[in-house]
N, C-alpha and C positions, 0 to 999 in steps of 0.2 A: 568312300566306303560308308554304308549306313550302319546304324547301331546294331541292327539285326545281323548284318554280314560280319561285323566285328565279333559278335558273340558266338555265331554258329560256324563261321569260316575263318578262324585265325590263320595267319600265315605260318606254315610249318617250316622250321629252321633246323638244319643240321650244322652243328658246330664242329669245326675241324681245327685242332691245334694240339701240338704235342706237349704243351704245358697245361697240366690239370688246373692250376690256379687261374689261368687265363679263361679257360672254359667255365670254371666255377663263377667267375665274376660276370662274364657275358650272359651265362644262363640265368643268374639271379636277376640281372637287369631286364633282360628280354622277356622272361616269364612274368615280370611285374607289369608289362605293357599289355593292354587289352587286345592289341592287334596280333600279338605273336604267341606261338607256343614252340618251345624247343623240343623237337621230337626225337633227337638223338645227339650223341657226342662221339667223336672219333679222335684218337690220339695219334693216328698215322694215316698215310695216304691209302694204304691197303684197306684199312678198316673203313675209311670214308667211302670208298668205292662200294664196298659190301653193303654198308648201311644205306647209301643212296639208292642202290638197286632194290633193297628191301622196303625202304620207307617212302621213296619218291618225294622228297621234301620240296616245298616251293622254292626255298632259297638255301644255298650252302654257303656258310661263312667260312672261307678257306684261308688258312695260313699257307705260306709257301715253303718255309724251311722246316722239313721234317726228315727224320732218318728213314732210310729205305726209299720208298716211293715218295717223291716230293709233291708239293701242291700243284705244280704245273701238270705233271703227268696225271695226277688224280683228277684234276679239272677236266682234262681231255677225255678221260675214261668215263667220268660221270656224265659229261655232256652227250656221250654216245649211248650210254645205257639208260639215262633218264633225261631226255631232251627237255622235259617240262621244268626241270630244276635249274634255276639261274644261280650262277656262282658269283659271289662277291668276295674278292680277295681282300684280306685284312693282314697286312704284313709290315715289317720294318724296312723292307728293301724297296729302294726307288731307282735302282740302276736299270739301264736299258736291257741288260742281260736277263732281268726278271720281268720288267714291264711287258715287253713285246711278246716273249714266249707265252706269258700268262694270257694276254689278250688273244693271241693266235690259238691258244688251247681252248678258248671258249668263255673265258671270264667276261662277265658283263660290266662289272664295276671294279675299281681298284682303289682301295683306301690304305693309308698308312696307319700304324698303330698309335700314332699321336692323336688320331681322331677322337673326339669326345663321344660318349655314348649316344647322344642325340643324333650325331652325324651318322653313326653306324645304323641307328634305327631308321633314319631317313633313307639311307642307301638300301636297306632291306625292303622298305615299303616301295621304293622306286623299282627295285629289281622285280618285285612281285607284279609290277605293272609292265615289266619289260623295258624299263628305262634305265640308262646307265648313269652312274655318278662316279666321277674321277677326282682324285686328289689334284689340286691345282698344279703341282709339280709334274704329275703324270700327264695331265691334259696338255701342259705346255710341251712336253717331250713328244707327244703324239702329233701335235700341230707342227712342230719343227720337223719331224720326220716326214710328214706329208708334204710340207713345203720343199724340203730338201730333195725328195724323190723326183720332183718335176725337173730339177736342174741336173740330175745325175746322168752319167754316161749310160748308154743302152747296155753296156756290159754289166750284168748283175753281180760280177765278182770283183769289181773295181776296188772295193774296200779291203780286199784280202791281199796279204803279202804273197809273194811267189811261193814261199814255203807252205803257207796256209792253203793255197790253191792245190799244191801237190798233195797235201794231206787230204783235202776234200775229195780230190779225184780218186785216191786210193780207198777212202772211206766209202765212196759211192760204188766202187767195184766190189765192196763187201769185205775188205780186209779189216782185221781187228787192230786195236792199238799196238799190240805186240808185233803183229806182222808188218805194220807200217813202220814201226821203230826199227825193225831189222832191215827193211828195204832202204830206209833213208839214213841208216846208221845214227839213230838218235836214241835217247833213253825213253822208256815208257812214260815217265813223268813229263818230258818235253812234248811228246805227242799228245798226251792228255791235255796239256796246256794249249796246244794249237787247236785241238778240237773244241775246247771251251771258248777260245777266241772266235772261232768260226761261227759257233752257235750264237754268240753275243752279237757279232757284226751282222749276221744275216737274220737275227731276231727269230731264231728257231728254238724249239723246245728240246730236241734230242737228235742223236746221230741218224736215226731213221728218217726224220724230217729233212735233215741235211742231205742225205743220199737221194731222197726223192727230188729235192730242190735241184741238185746237181744234174740229175737226169733230165728233169723238166726244162731246165734252162740251157740244155745242150752242151754241158761240160763233157759229157760222155755220150757217144753215139752208138747205136745198136751194132754197127759194123766193127766197133772196137772190141 
């Protein structure tokens, strides 16, 4: 990037984190860099989606854990309404249940909050070029997943228990957690736990994606 580009076309950034002190620190650091300008801040997923539509930032620095709409759903919505905006996840979570849904939702890069400010800045610069940067732990999990998929059974539901497959089948039929609980004589909390496990094992973001996946992979057929 030339000096002229730096001064006239800084990378616009939307900060999304429900902790004001985190946003304050990031904003202070990023605005001090010649390549960046923080164009907006959001303390929730809903606010992030609204601002992304309004501002169309180059990069969204996204936390995952927020009340109401979480960062995964916000990422998916932002990528639909503002395809130009690249999402860089900055979170403290490194479990599969967060990594894979975030990537599937459209996040380009995935950093942990232990990253230094220079690493965050580099990830933002890379995202503006359409390049991904992943925390080493996250990159290792993605590689393991890719390697593991080649040796897996052709049954896409192999990793689910029989009970989880039952729950997924009913979920794909459009039943609510309460209805599933009544049919299987389980508590709502137990069903909620099964749904969470299903999403984690299949690397999906929400129950809608799980239902679509079940239909697509033939768990439920039209004649049923």
